[in-house]
C-alpha positions as CSV (number, residue, x, y, z in Angstrom):
1,M,0.0,0.0,0.0
2,R,2.8,2.4,0.9
3,L,4.4,1.8,-2.6
4,I,1.1,2.4,-4.4
5,T,0.6,5.6,-2.5
6,A,4.1,6.8,-3.2
7,L,3.6,6.1,-6.9
8,F,0.3,7.9,-7.0
9,C,1.8,10.9,-5.3
10,A,4.8,11.0,-7.7
11,C,2.5,10.8,-10.7
12,A,0.1,13.4,-9.4
13,M,2.6,16.3,-9.7
14,T,0.7,19.3,-11.0
15,A,1.7,21.2,-14.2
16,A,2.5,24.2,-12.0
17,Q,5.0,22.1,-9.9
18,A,6.6,20.8,-13.1
19,Q,7.1,24.3,-14.4
20,E,8.6,25.4,-11.1
21,S,11.3,22.7,-11.4
22,R,13.5,23.3,-14.4
23,I,16.3,20.8,-14.5
24,I,19.3,20.8,-16.8
25,S,21.1,17.4,-16.9
26,A,24.7,17.4,-17.9
27,D,25.6,13.7,-18.2
28,G,24.1,11.1,-20.5
29,A,23.5,8.5,-17.8
30,I,21.8,11.0,-15.5
31,T,19.6,12.3,-18.3
32,E,18.6,8.7,-19.1
33,T,17.9,8.1,-15.4
34,I,15.6,11.1,-15.1
35,I,13.6,10.1,-18.1
36,V,13.4,6.4,-17.2
37,L,12.1,7.4,-13.8
38,G,9.3,9.3,-15.4
39,A,10.5,12.8,-14.7
40,G,11.4,13.9,-18.2
41,E,8.9,16.8,-18.1
42,L,11.2,18.5,-15.6
43,L,14.1,18.7,-18.1
44,A,14.7,22.2,-19.5
45,G,17.9,21.1,-21.3
46,V,20.6,18.5,-21.6
47,D,24.3,18.3,-22.5
48,T,25.7,16.8,-25.7
49,T,26.5,13.4,-24.0
50,S,22.8,12.9,-23.7
51,H,21.4,10.8,-26.6
52,Y,19.1,8.3,-25.0
53,P,16.2,7.7,-25.3
54,P,16.3,9.6,-28.6
55,E,12.7,10.4,-28.9
56,A,12.7,12.2,-25.6
57,I,16.1,13.9,-26.1
58,A,15.4,15.2,-29.6
59,K,13.1,18.0,-28.4
60,L,15.3,19.3,-25.6
61,P,17.8,22.2,-26.0
62,K,21.5,21.3,-25.8
63,V,23.8,23.3,-23.5
64,G,27.2,22.0,-24.6
65,Y,29.6,19.4,-23.3
66,L,29.6,18.6,-19.6
67,R,33.3,19.3,-19.3
68,A,33.0,22.7,-21.0
69,L,29.6,24.0,-19.9
70,P,28.8,27.6,-21.0
71,V,27.4,30.0,-18.4
72,E,25.2,31.8,-20.8
73,G,23.9,28.7,-22.5
74,V,22.9,27.2,-19.1
75,L,21.4,30.3,-17.6
76,S,19.4,31.2,-20.8
77,L,17.2,28.1,-20.1
78,R,16.3,29.5,-16.6
79,P,17.0,26.3,-14.7
80,T,16.3,25.9,-11.0
81,R,18.8,23.0,-10.8
82,L,21.8,21.6,-12.7
83,I,22.4,17.9,-12.1
84,T,25.8,16.6,-13.3
85,T,28.8,14.7,-12.1
86,E,32.1,15.5,-10.6
87,E,33.6,15.4,-14.2
88,A,31.7,18.6,-15.1
89,G,33.4,21.9,-15.5
90,P,35.0,24.2,-15.7
91,R,34.9,25.0,-12.0
92,Q,34.5,28.7,-12.6
93,T,31.5,28.1,-14.8
94,L,29.8,26.0,-12.1
95,D,30.5,28.6,-9.5
96,R,28.9,31.3,-11.6
97,I,25.9,29.2,-12.3
98,A,25.5,28.5,-8.6
99,A,26.0,32.2,-7.9
100,A,23.1,33.0,-10.2
101,G,20.8,31.0,-7.9
102,V,20.8,27.6,-9.6
103,D,21.1,24.6,-7.4
104,V,24.2,22.8,-8.8
105,V,24.3,19.1,-7.8
106,Q,27.5,17.2,-8.7
107,L,27.1,13.4,-8.3
108,P,29.9,11.0,-8.0
109,V,31.1,9.2,-11.1
110,A,29.7,5.6,-11.0
111,R,32.3,2.9,-11.7
112,D,30.8,-0.2,-10.1
113,V,27.4,-1.7,-9.6
114,A,26.9,-0.3,-6.0
115,S,27.8,3.3,-7.0
116,A,25.6,3.1,-10.1
117,L,22.6,2.0,-8.1
118,A,23.3,4.6,-5.4
119,R,23.4,7.3,-8.1
120,I,20.0,6.2,-9.5
121,R,18.5,6.4,-6.0
122,R,20.0,9.9,-5.5
123,V,18.6,11.1,-8.9
124,G,15.2,9.7,-7.7
125,E,15.4,11.9,-4.7
126,L,16.3,15.0,-6.7
127,V,13.4,14.6,-9.1
128,D,10.8,13.3,-6.5
129,R,10.7,9.8,-7.9
130,E,12.1,7.8,-5.0
131,A,9.6,4.9,-5.3
132,Q,10.4,4.5,-9.0
133,A,14.1,4.6,-8.3
134,D,13.8,1.9,-5.6
135,N,11.9,-0.3,-8.1
136,L,14.4,0.3,-10.8
137,T,17.5,-0.4,-8.7
138,R,16.0,-3.6,-7.3
139,Q,15.3,-4.8,-10.8
140,I,18.8,-4.0,-12.0
141,A,20.4,-5.6,-8.9
142,D,18.3,-8.8,-9.5
143,E,19.3,-9.0,-13.1
144,I,23.0,-8.5,-12.4
145,E,22.9,-11.1,-9.6
146,T,21.4,-13.6,-12.0
147,L,24.1,-12.8,-14.6
148,K,26.9,-13.2,-12.0
149,Q,25.6,-16.6,-11.1
150,D,25.6,-17.5,-14.8
151,M,29.2,-16.2,-15.1
152,A,30.5,-18.1,-12.1
153,G,31.3,-21.2,-14.2
154,K,33.0,-19.3,-17.0
155,P,36.8,-18.7,-17.1
156,R,38.3,-15.2,-16.6
157,A,38.4,-14.3,-20.2
158,R,40.6,-11.5,-21.5
159,V,38.4,-8.9,-23.3
160,L,39.5,-6.1,-25.6
161,I,37.3,-3.0,-25.4
162,L,37.6,-0.4,-28.1
163,L,35.9,3.0,-28.1
164,A,34.9,4.5,-31.4
165,A,34.3,8.2,-30.6
166,G,34.0,10.3,-33.7
167,D,36.8,12.8,-34.1
168,H,38.8,11.0,-31.5
169,G,39.1,8.0,-33.7
170,V,39.3,4.5,-32.3
171,M,40.7,4.3,-28.8
172,L,42.0,1.4,-26.7
173,A,40.3,1.2,-23.3
174,G,42.8,0.4,-20.7
175,K,42.9,0.6,-16.9
176,D,41.3,3.4,-14.9
177,T,38.4,3.7,-17.4
178,A,34.7,2.9,-17.3
179,A,35.5,0.1,-19.7
180,H,37.9,-1.6,-17.3
181,A,35.4,-1.1,-14.5
182,L,32.8,-2.8,-16.6
183,L,35.0,-5.9,-17.0
184,Q,35.8,-5.9,-13.3
185,S,32.1,-6.0,-12.5
186,L,31.9,-9.3,-14.4
187,G,35.2,-10.7,-13.0
188,L,36.8,-10.5,-16.5
189,Q,40.3,-9.3,-17.4
190,S,41.4,-6.6,-19.8
191,A,43.4,-7.8,-22.8
192,L,45.4,-4.5,-22.5
193,S,47.3,-5.1,-19.2
194,D,49.9,-2.5,-20.0
195,V,47.5,0.3,-21.1
196,S,46.1,3.0,-18.8
197,G,43.3,5.3,-19.8
198,Y,42.1,5.7,-23.4
199,K,44.9,5.5,-26.0
200,P,44.8,5.8,-29.8
201,A,44.5,2.3,-31.2
202,S,47.4,0.9,-33.3
203,R,47.3,-2.1,-35.5
204,E,50.3,-3.6,-33.6
205,A,48.5,-3.2,-30.2
206,L,45.4,-4.9,-31.6
207,L,47.4,-7.9,-32.8
208,A,49.4,-8.1,-29.6
209,S,46.3,-8.1,-27.5
210,D,45.0,-11.5,-28.8
211,P,41.8,-11.3,-26.7
212,D,39.2,-13.9,-26.0
213,A,36.4,-11.5,-26.8
214,I,36.1,-8.0,-28.4
215,V,33.7,-5.3,-27.4
216,I,33.4,-2.1,-29.6
217,A,31.7,0.8,-27.9
218,E,30.3,3.3,-30.5
219,A,29.5,6.9,-29.4
220,R,27.2,7.0,-32.5
221,P,26.0,4.2,-34.7
222,G,28.4,3.5,-37.6
223,Q,31.4,5.3,-36.2
224,F,33.4,2.1,-36.2
225,R,34.3,0.9,-39.7
226,Q,35.7,-2.6,-39.7
227,E,37.1,-2.2,-43.2
228,E,39.6,0.3,-41.8
229,W,40.9,-2.2,-39.2
230,P,41.7,-5.4,-41.1
231,E,44.1,-6.5,-38.2
232,L,41.1,-6.7,-35.9
233,T,39.3,-9.1,-38.2
234,Q,42.4,-11.4,-38.1
235,L,42.1,-11.9,-34.3
236,R,40.8,-15.3,-33.3
237,A,38.1,-13.7,-31.2
238,W,36.7,-11.9,-34.2
239,K,36.9,-15.0,-36.4
240,H,35.1,-17.1,-33.8
241,G,32.3,-14.5,-33.4
242,N,33.2,-13.6,-29.8
243,R,32.5,-9.9,-30.5
244,V,29.9,-7.2,-30.3
245,T,29.4,-3.6,-31.3
246,A,27.0,-1.6,-29.1
247,N,26.2,1.9,-27.9
248,A,29.0,3.5,-25.8
249,M,26.7,5.2,-23.3
250,M,24.8,2.0,-22.7
251,L,28.1,0.1,-22.2
252,L,30.1,2.6,-20.3
253,G,27.6,5.1,-18.7
254,F,26.8,2.9,-15.6
255,G,23.3,4.2,-15.9
256,P,19.8,2.5,-16.0
257,R,21.0,0.1,-18.7
258,L,23.9,-1.3,-16.6
259,A,22.4,-4.8,-16.5
260,E,22.0,-4.7,-20.3
261,A,25.6,-3.6,-20.6
262,L,26.9,-6.4,-18.5
263,Q,24.8,-8.9,-20.3
264,T,26.1,-7.6,-23.7
265,V,29.7,-8.1,-22.6
266,A,29.0,-11.5,-21.0
267,A,27.4,-12.8,-24.1
268,T,30.7,-12.3,-26.0
269,V,32.7,-14.5,-23.6
270,P,33.5,-18.0,-25.0
271,D,32.9,-21.0,-22.7
272,E,35.8,-23.1,-21.4
273,T,35.6,-25.6,-24.2
274,A,35.9,-22.9,-26.8
275,L,39.0,-21.5,-25.0
276,S,40.6,-24.8,-24.7
277,D,40.1,-25.4,-28.4
278,A,41.5,-22.1,-29.4
279,G,45.0,-23.5,-30.0
280,P,48.5,-22.4,-29.1
281,G,47.5,-18.7,-29.1
282,A,45.0,-19.2,-26.3
283,H,45.7,-17.8,-22.9
284,A,45.8,-19.6,-19.6
285,H,42.9,-18.6,-17.3
């Protein structure tokens, strides 16, 4: 009964209340969370990392990139609150926005399941959708727990994650990245043990990585063109079909689609029989 009452109250927000709360979200995963929780009507604008869900994002003004937010662009939308992460900046801009009377909320960057779920719950509090956030986090946690049980019998495969990010080209995703955190959440290893951060991909590095599985994260559909990377298609993981190309925000955003991201990566991992049959180039696990 308490949950039903909470849901009714959340959905009964008047048009006047919605107009009073004008939120700018400067982070794709936070934007997605706000919309999934049913509070999209509170959004006055979003940043350029916000792409999903496309039908809801298309009609919203863009205020620039979260690491380079423009004071005038943000304030012109008359927001009451800016919700972003600790990655946002520059600091001077955030201070000026706050000085103009906007409630600036910077949430921690999520890099594991617990922090991702905590961030969803915090967003729920900020948009008065706490019951919906509780439901969503329980669902995500249950799906991930089921997945981890399924993964328990699989070997610790070595996975190569590439980020295709438009003007930045194709990048290797090494340690201290969201990509590496994604692998750790599944108990998997990076095929790039000597790479930290995101580094431009080289043909030599791809061949040397010799992964068990390949994950390509595209910032936009079609940004990765396999014909430009013939060395990648020579890798045994590619030849055996242990590969996937998917949306970068879904894979690396640690947002509401986290369970889907983990399931997508897990589906590329070969079973122990396939690894043992891989031949001399296979890795010990």
